[in-house]
ZAMARGU-4260 file (C-alpha; in steps of 0.2 Angstrom, whole numbers, plus 5000, padded with zeros to 4 digits):
<rodrens>
0) 4751/4847/4837 | 4751/4829/4841 | 4763/4815/4837 | 4754/4800/4832 | 4761/4783/4835
5) 4761/4767/4822 | 4748/4759/4834 | 4736/4773/4831 | 4737/4772/4812 | 4736/4753/4810
10) 4721/4755/4821 | 4713/4768/4811 | 4715/4757/4796 | 4712/4740/4802 | 4693/4740/4808
15) 4697/4724/4818 | 4708/4732/4830 | 4699/4736/4846 | 4702/4753/4846 | 4697/4757/4828
20) 4681/4768/4833 | 4691/4779/4845 | 4705/4781/4835 | 4694/4788/4820 | 4686/4798/4833
25) 4702/4807/4838 | 4708/4808/4820 | 4692/4816/4814 | 4692/4828/4828 | 4711/4833/4823
30) 4706/4835/4806 | 4691/4846/4811 | 4701/4858/4821 | 4715/4857/4808 | 4727/4851/4821
35) 4744/4846/4813 | 4748/4827/4816 | 4766/4821/4814 | 4774/4805/4815 | 4793/4800/4812
40) 4795/4792/4796 | 4800/4776/4805 | 4780/4775/4805 | 4781/4769/4787 | 4789/4753/4791
45) 4782/4751/4808 | 4764/4752/4798 | 4769/4740/4785 | 4775/4726/4797 | 4761/4727/4806
50) 4749/4726/4794 | 4758/4712/4784 | 4761/4702/4800 | 4744/4705/4807 | 4734/4702/4791
55) 4746/4692/4781 | 4743/4705/4767 | 4760/4712/4761 | 4750/4721/4746 | 4739/4730/4757
60) 4753/4734/4768 | 4762/4743/4754 | 4745/4752/4747 | 4742/4759/4767 | 4759/4763/4769
65) 4760/4773/4751 | 4743/4781/4756 | 4752/4788/4772 | 4766/4794/4763 | 4757/4803/4751
70) 4741/4810/4759 | 4750/4824/4767 | 4738/4822/4782 | 4752/4816/4792 | 4768/4825/4792
75) 4782/4814/4791 | 4798/4819/4800 | 4814/4812/4798 | 4824/4803/4811 | 4840/4815/4811
80) 4855/4811/4822 | 4850/4824/4837 | 4832/4816/4837 | 4841/4798/4837 | 4853/4802/4850
85) 4839/4808/4862 | 4830/4794/4858 | 4843/4782/4863 | 4845/4793/4879 | 4826/4789/4883
90) 4825/4771/4879 | 4840/4768/4890 | 4833/4779/4904 | 4815/4774/4903 | 4817/4756/4896
95) 4807/4759/4880 | 4810/4749/4864 | 4820/4759/4851 | 4807/4765/4838 | 4794/4768/4854
100) 4808/4780/4862 | 4809/4788/4844 | 4791/4795/4845 | 4792/4800/4863 | 4808/4810/4857
105) 4798/4818/4843 | 4786/4824/4854 | 4797/4831/4867 | 4808/4840/4854 | 4792/4848/4846
110) 4783/4851/4863 | 4768/4840/4858 | 4759/4827/4865 | 4761/4807/4859 | 4745/4799/4855
115) 4747/4781/4855 | 4738/4764/4860 | 4756/4756/4866 | 4755/4753/4885 | 4774/4755/4887
120) 4774/4773/4879 | 4758/4779/4889 | 4766/4772/4905 | 4785/4777/4903 | 4784/4790/4891
125) 4772/4800/4902 | 4789/4806/4912 | 4793/4815/4898 | 4780/4821/4888 | 4760/4821/4888
130) 4755/4805/4883 | 4737/4799/4879 | 4726/4786/4870 | 4714/4792/4857
</rodrens>
């Protein structure tokens, strides 16, 4: 299994992103081998914000979020209190942004790797879980 970060999903759906091609290659490979892909439910808000701010198109952002929510391709995991507490400890100990720490905490909780394009997650999250780029 793999935990997918919002930066990766944004690159998947936005052809203007530098990592669009590599993100699609990873995603297609994961689908081909039926690798389960997880993300904390906060991915919805993060994807909406990134697309709306980056592309200036809130309608597109909402459509993409609806697709992500409804497709079933990515299993959305609720942020429970134990997950939030673990993420808070990771944020404090490794100086990660709060939402970034949630992805790391979810990967740690599930014993999965984290797939991301985020530099801080790649560098700091690696002390806790296997982190890699697509």
